[in-house]
TIKE-17296 format. One record per residue (C-alpha): residue in one letter; x, y, z. Coordinates in steps of 0.1 Angstrom, whole numbers. Each point is the difference from the previous one (the first is absolute). Example, Ala and Ser with C-alpha at 12.3 -4.5 7.8 and 13.67 -1.06 7.14 Angstrom:
% TIKE-17296
[a,[123,-45,78]] [s,[14,34,-7]] 
***
This chain:
% TIKE-17296
[m,[587,576,1436]] [k,[36,15,2]] [s,[-4,24,34]] [i,[-12,-10,33]] [a,[-5,15,32]] [v,[4,-19,29]] [l,[-16,11,33]] [g,[13,-10,38]] [l,[37,-6,0]] [g,[4,-24,31]] [k,[21,-32,-4]] [v,[-23,-15,-29]] [g,[-6,35,-17]] [d,[37,11,-2]] [l,[9,-37,-15]] [a,[-29,2,-25]] [a,[9,30,-16]] [r,[37,-6,-1]] [l,[-10,-35,-18]] [l,[-24,23,-23]] [d,[31,21,-7]] [q,[21,-28,-5]] [s,[-28,-14,-26]] [g,[4,33,-18]] [f,[-34,19,10]] [a,[-1,37,9]] [v,[2,-3,36]] [r,[-17,30,21]] [g,[1,-8,40]] [f,[-23,17,25]] [d,[-8,-2,38]] [l,[-5,20,28]] [r,[37,4,9]] [l,[31,3,-24]] [p,[19,-30,2]] [l,[35,0,21]] [e,[18,-19,-27]] [a,[7,7,-36]] [t,[-24,-13,-26]] [p,[7,-3,-39]] [f,[-35,17,-3]] [p,[-15,35,7]] [v,[-18,0,32]] [a,[-25,27,17]] [t,[-26,3,25]] [l,[-35,-6,-3]] [d,[-31,1,18]] [v,[-16,-33,-14]] [g,[-32,6,19]] [s,[-6,30,-24]] [p,[-16,-5,-34]] [a,[8,35,-10]] [a,[40,-9,10]] [l,[-6,-30,-21]] [r,[-12,12,-30]] [p,[28,20,-16]] [v,[23,-33,11]] [f,[-21,-24,-19]] [a,[-1,24,-33]] [e,[38,-6,-3]] [v,[2,-35,-1]] [d,[-17,-31,-10]] [a,[-3,-21,29]] [v,[3,-2,40]] [l,[9,-24,22]] [s,[-11,5,34]] [c,[18,-16,32]] [l,[-20,16,21]] [p,[-24,-15,29]] [y,[-28,-16,-10]] [h,[-28,29,10]] [l,[15,26,-21]] [n,[-1,-18,-33]] [k,[-37,7,-7]] [g,[8,34,-4]] [i,[33,-4,-21]] [a,[-20,-26,-22]] [a,[-29,24,-8]] [a,[29,27,-9]] [a,[15,-24,-26]] [h,[-32,-7,-8]] [a,[-9,37,-9]] [a,[36,8,-16]] [g,[-7,-34,-21]] [i,[35,-14,10]] [h,[7,-33,11]] [y,[-1,-12,33]] [f,[15,-27,21]] [d,[2,-6,37]] [l,[10,-27,28]] [t,[-31,0,19]] [e,[-16,-29,16]] [d,[-31,20,14]] [v,[-33,-15,-15]] [p,[-19,30,2]] [t,[26,21,-17]] [t,[1,-27,-31]] [a,[-39,-1,0]] [s,[1,41,-8]] [i,[27,-7,-25]] [i,[-16,-24,-20]] [e,[-30,26,-4]] [l,[25,26,-13]] [a,[14,-27,-23]] [k,[-34,-1,-20]] [t,[5,33,-15]] [s,[41,7,-1]] [k,[20,8,-26]] [g,[31,-15,16]] [l,[5,-34,20]] [m,[-11,-1,34]] [a,[23,-28,18]] [p,[-1,-1,35]] [q,[11,-26,22]] [c,[33,-6,-19]] [g,[19,-7,32]] [l,[12,-36,15]] [a,[-34,-13,14]] [p,[-20,13,-15]] [g,[20,1,-36]] [f,[28,-23,-5]] [v,[-17,-30,20]] [g,[-32,3,-23]] [i,[22,-3,-32]] [v,[16,-32,15]] [g,[-35,-12,10]] [a,[-16,2,-32]] [s,[29,-15,-20]] [l,[-6,-32,19]] [v,[-33,-1,-2]] [e,[5,4,-37]] [q,[18,-35,1]] [f,[-33,-20,10]] [e,[-28,-8,-19]] [h,[-23,2,29]] [c,[17,18,33]] [r,[-13,-8,33]] [a,[20,16,21]] [l,[23,33,2]] [r,[21,8,32]] [m,[16,30,0]] [r,[22,10,31]] [v,[27,28,4]] [g,[22,10,31]] [a,[20,30,6]] [l,[19,-6,31]] [p,[35,7,18]] [q,[26,-28,-8]] [h,[10,5,38]] [p,[-33,1,22]] [t,[0,10,35]] [g,[-26,-2,25]] [l,[-34,-18,-1]] [m,[-14,16,-27]] [g,[27,-3,-22]] [y,[-4,26,-25]] [a,[14,36,-12]] [f,[-23,29,-14]] [n,[23,-2,-36]] [w,[-38,11,-15]] [s,[-22,28,5]] [s,[-16,-6,34]] [e,[-34,14,-14]] [g,[0,-26,-23]] [v,[8,-29,19]] [v,[-29,13,27]] [n,[-22,1,-31]] [e,[9,-36,-13]] [y,[-5,-17,38]] [l,[-36,19,4]] [n,[-14,2,-32]] [d,[-22,-32,-12]] [c,[15,-20,-27]] [e,[-15,-16,-29]] [v,[1,-36,-13]] [i,[-14,-24,-21]] [e,[-11,-29,20]] [n,[-13,-29,-17]] [g,[-11,20,-30]] [v,[-14,25,21]] [h,[13,37,-1]] [k,[-1,10,38]] [w,[13,27,25]] [v,[18,-18,31]] [s,[17,11,31]] [p,[37,15,5]] [m,[23,-19,20]] [e,[-15,-34,-5]] [w,[3,-32,-16]] [l,[32,-7,17]] [e,[23,-26,-20]] [t,[37,-10,2]] [l,[24,1,-28]] [y,[39,-5,-4]] [i,[24,16,-27]] [d,[34,-8,-1]] [g,[-3,-19,36]] [v,[-14,31,15]] [k,[-32,-5,21]] [l,[-24,28,-10]] [e,[-42,6,8]] [a,[-21,11,-27]] [f,[-36,19,9]] [t,[-24,22,-19]] [t,[7,35,-5]] [s,[-19,28,-23]] [g,[8,9,-36]] [g,[28,-21,-10]] [l,[-21,-20,-29]] [g,[-8,36,-16]] [t,[-25,-10,-28]] [m,[5,-34,-3]] [c,[-32,-13,17]] [e,[-24,19,-26]] [t,[25,-13,-27]] [y,[-3,-37,11]] [l,[-36,-4,12]] [g,[-10,-31,-17]] [k,[33,-9,-13]] [v,[19,-11,30]] [d,[-16,-16,29]] [n,[18,14,31]] [i,[22,29,0]] [d,[15,17,31]] [y,[30,27,12]] [k,[19,-2,34]] [t,[27,19,18]] [m,[27,-23,10]] [r,[19,6,36]] [y,[19,-17,24]] [p,[-17,-24,23]] [g,[-22,19,27]] [h,[-4,31,-19]] [m,[-36,-2,-7]] [e,[-13,-10,34]] [l,[21,34,12]] [m,[-16,22,-24]] [n,[-35,-16,8]] [f,[7,9,33]] [f,[11,32,-4]] [f,[-29,14,-25]] [h,[-29,-21,16]] [e,[7,-6,37]] [l,[15,36,5]] [l,[-27,14,-20]] [m,[31,19,-23]] [r,[-21,-7,-31]] [d,[-21,30,8]] [r,[31,22,4]] [r,[19,-9,-35]] [a,[25,32,1]] [i,[9,-10,35]] [a,[8,-35,-8]] [g,[17,8,-30]] [e,[24,23,25]] [i,[5,-25,27]] [l,[7,-29,-23]] [t,[26,21,-23]] [h,[16,15,30]] [a,[5,-34,19]] [k,[10,-18,-33]] [p,[21,28,-24]] [p,[13,-12,-33]] [v,[30,-21,-6]] [d,[24,1,-29]] [d,[8,-40,2]] [d,[-41,-7,-14]] [v,[-8,-30,-23]] [v,[-34,-8,-19]] [y,[-13,-34,-5]] [i,[-26,-7,-27]] [h,[-17,-32,-1]] [v,[-29,-5,-28]] [s,[-13,-35,-7]] [a,[-29,-12,-24]] [e,[-19,-33,-4]] [g,[-16,-13,-26]] [s,[-4,-24,-31]] [r,[17,-5,-34]] [g,[-6,-26,-22]] [g,[-18,-21,26]] [r,[28,4,25]] [l,[-4,16,35]] [l,[29,24,2]] [r,[16,27,20]] [k,[21,28,-7]] [e,[21,25,21]] [f,[21,33,0]] [v,[24,0,31]] [r,[25,28,3]] [v,[19,13,27]] [l,[10,39,-8]] [r,[28,19,20]] [p,[15,34,-1]] [i,[21,5,-34]] [e,[20,29,-11]] [i,[-19,21,-23]] [a,[8,35,-13]] [g,[31,6,21]] [a,[-14,-11,36]] [t,[-12,-33,15]] [r,[-39,0,-2]] [t,[-22,-16,23]] [a,[-18,-32,-12]] [i,[-34,18,3]] [s,[10,29,-15]] [w,[17,-12,-32]] [t,[-30,-25,-6]] [t,[-27,22,1]] [s,[19,29,-19]] [a,[10,-25,-26]] [s,[-36,-18,-2]] [a,[-11,37,-11]] [v,[26,12,-21]] [a,[0,-33,-20]] [v,[-39,5,-9]] [i,[8,36,-5]] [e,[26,-11,-27]] [m,[-22,-26,-15]] [v,[-28,27,-8]] [r,[27,24,-11]] [d,[10,-27,-26]] [g,[-32,-10,-13]] [v,[-3,-35,21]] [l,[-28,11,17]] [p,[-30,21,-8]] [n,[1,40,4]] [q,[-35,10,8]] [g,[-25,-14,25]] [f,[6,-20,31]] [l,[25,-25,5]] [k,[-4,-30,20]] [q,[32,-16,14]] [e,[-9,-36,-13]] [m,[-4,14,-34]] [i,[40,4,-1]] [p,[20,-30,-16]] [l,[25,-14,22]] [s,[29,-7,-21]] [a,[-5,35,-14]] [f,[4,15,34]] [m,[31,-19,4]] [a,[14,8,-33]] [t,[-1,40,9]] [r,[32,16,10]] [t,[-14,6,34]] [g,[-23,-35,3]] [r,[35,-17,-5]] [l,[6,6,37]] [y,[-27,-24,13]] [g,[21,-25,-27]] 
***
């Protein structure tokens, strides 16, 4: 795998393309509009919703990374499957991933969705903790992408796709509870956490577990994923979506929320992954906790959510190129060794 097309050159896609270029890939970038700033790789406009437009592009590359809204990824994945090239994306959407799993059964290349932060990196971390126990009774994964200096009752800024956030807040969530695979409502199971003295709340949201419930059913007694926010956020979002019935008007809800809380440069990503279980007859708890802020990469300051998401995807792509991971079929994030991930050129950013 030497050449790769990156579709969607927003903050995440642009940085991912630059990191891939620095890692030695021949990168071609595509977006609806040409970027305002110069790039070290060629960029062209492309109608990503047209299979006819994708066909000649995919005929000239070994892989594609989609950094597009989740609803476009089924078509992108189908076109990559038809071209016999590797496919990577950042989606948290469960139905999209289910369709890609079906494609992977007959794929010539690797089908690897969910390569971002959550799902993605947190699943890799979670799997590494589970492996440390003879029996794991609970795996809890929490991630929050937040403004460092929150204002207002909501305490939030939409540094991520509003469409994706609304999707996570309204779609049902997979869990394993007492050994049983279940679907539960989003924005429930409220809990309080403290990271570096900062008080946060966590509640269920959709998609963050990826394929982990399938992988660990019968092996781990309890698994769940929650989003972290500043206190009071969940109550406001439940009021907005359910009492005001904005759940029935998702596109408008996304516009309202983004207009009210636009993105900020000074963001922070909180990661809190914990596991409990037994080893050698002793009950133990293991934790992986990180506070990640904007850093300088590729000649510019990158927001925490953009570099953590981009770096996770690029590190996985590097591992496939280097033969550390399979090059055909479906890739589950929990199959990726954390130590090998952190040893990649890009994965070291998480260190």
